[in-house]
C-alpha positions in Angstrom: -117.7 14.5 71.5 -115.5 12.5 69.4 -114.6 14.0 66.0 -113.3 12.5 62.9 -111.9 13.7 59.7 -113.2 12.3 56.3 -111.2 13.0 53.2 -113.5 13.9 50.4 -112.5 14.1 46.7 -113.7 17.0 44.6 -112.8 17.9 40.9 -109.2 18.5 41.2 -108.3 18.3 44.9 -109.6 17.3 48.3 -111.6 18.7 51.2 -111.7 17.5 54.7 -115.1 17.0 56.3 -115.1 17.0 60.1 -118.0 15.3 61.7 -118.9 13.5 65.0 -117.5 10.0 64.9 -121.2 8.6 65.0 -122.0 10.3 61.7 -121.6 9.9 58.0 -120.8 12.7 55.7 -123.7 13.9 53.6 -122.1 14.2 50.4 -124.8 15.9 48.6 -124.9 18.6 51.4 -121.2 19.0 51.1 -121.2 19.1 47.4 -123.9 21.8 47.4 -121.9 23.9 50.0 -118.7 23.9 47.9 -120.4 24.1 44.5 -119.3 20.9 43.0 -119.9 17.2 43.2 -117.9 15.2 45.8 -117.1 11.7 46.5 -115.2 9.8 49.3 -111.4 9.5 48.7 -110.1 6.0 48.2 -108.0 4.4 50.9 -104.9 4.9 48.6 -105.6 8.6 48.3 -106.1 8.9 52.1 -102.8 7.0 52.7 -101.0 9.5 50.1 -102.5 12.7 51.7 -102.0 11.4 55.3 -98.6 9.7 54.6 -97.3 10.6 58.2 -100.4 8.8 59.8 -101.2 5.2 60.5 -103.4 3.7 57.7 -107.0 4.8 58.2 -106.2 7.7 60.5 -107.4 11.1 59.2 -106.8 13.7 62.0 -109.5 16.5 61.6 -106.8 19.3 61.2 -107.0 20.4 57.6 -104.5 23.2 58.0 -101.8 20.9 59.0 -102.2 19.2 55.6 -103.0 22.1 53.4 -106.5 21.1 53.1 -109.7 23.3 53.1 -112.2 21.9 55.7 -115.8 22.1 56.6 -116.9 21.4 60.2 -120.2 19.9 61.0 -122.2 22.4 62.8 -123.2 19.9 65.5 -119.8 20.1 66.9 -120.4 23.8 67.8 -122.3 22.7 71.0 -119.5 20.6 72.4 -117.4 22.0 75.1 -114.8 19.2 74.8 -113.8 17.6 71.6 -111.6 14.6 71.1 -110.0 13.3 68.0 -107.5 10.6 66.8 -103.9 11.9 66.4 -101.9 10.4 63.7 -102.3 6.8 65.1 -105.0 4.6 66.5 -103.7 5.0 70.1 -103.5 8.8 70.5 -106.5 10.7 71.5 -106.3 14.4 71.3 -108.4 16.7 73.6 -109.3 20.2 72.9 -111.9 22.6 74.2 -114.2 24.1 71.6 -112.5 27.5 71.5 -109.2 25.9 70.9 -110.7 23.9 67.9 -111.7 27.4 66.4 -108.1 28.5 66.9 -106.9 25.4 65.1 -109.3 25.9 62.2 -109.6 29.7 61.7 -112.2 30.5 59.0 -113.3 26.9 58.6 -117.0 27.0 57.6 -119.6 25.3 59.6 -122.4 23.5 58.1 -124.8 20.6 58.5 -122.8 17.9 56.6 -123.1 15.0 58.9 -126.0 12.5 59.5 -126.0 10.1 62.5 -125.5 6.4 61.6 -127.9 5.1 64.2 
């Protein structure tokens, strides 16, 4: 499974939504989960938060950026998970249990919807 990070803006900060690459973030579901309205961060906001990454790269590791995160529950079934590093050339591979160690305490919820 290929996972992606999506930076989502809430009232006064951001949250990182982690979904399969073929999914969109259901903003209403995520907003309900965290108890406040949310919207997608602008490209400028993404570039500011992920300033050490190539433009458009959002590694799905919120803890490395001091971001709270929510993991789409569909990724729970994957044994191997891949995601972009900080550029468009590096693909990181982790086993499902390693992903849990990278993101301790990150809630799992149905926040993604397939695009096709």
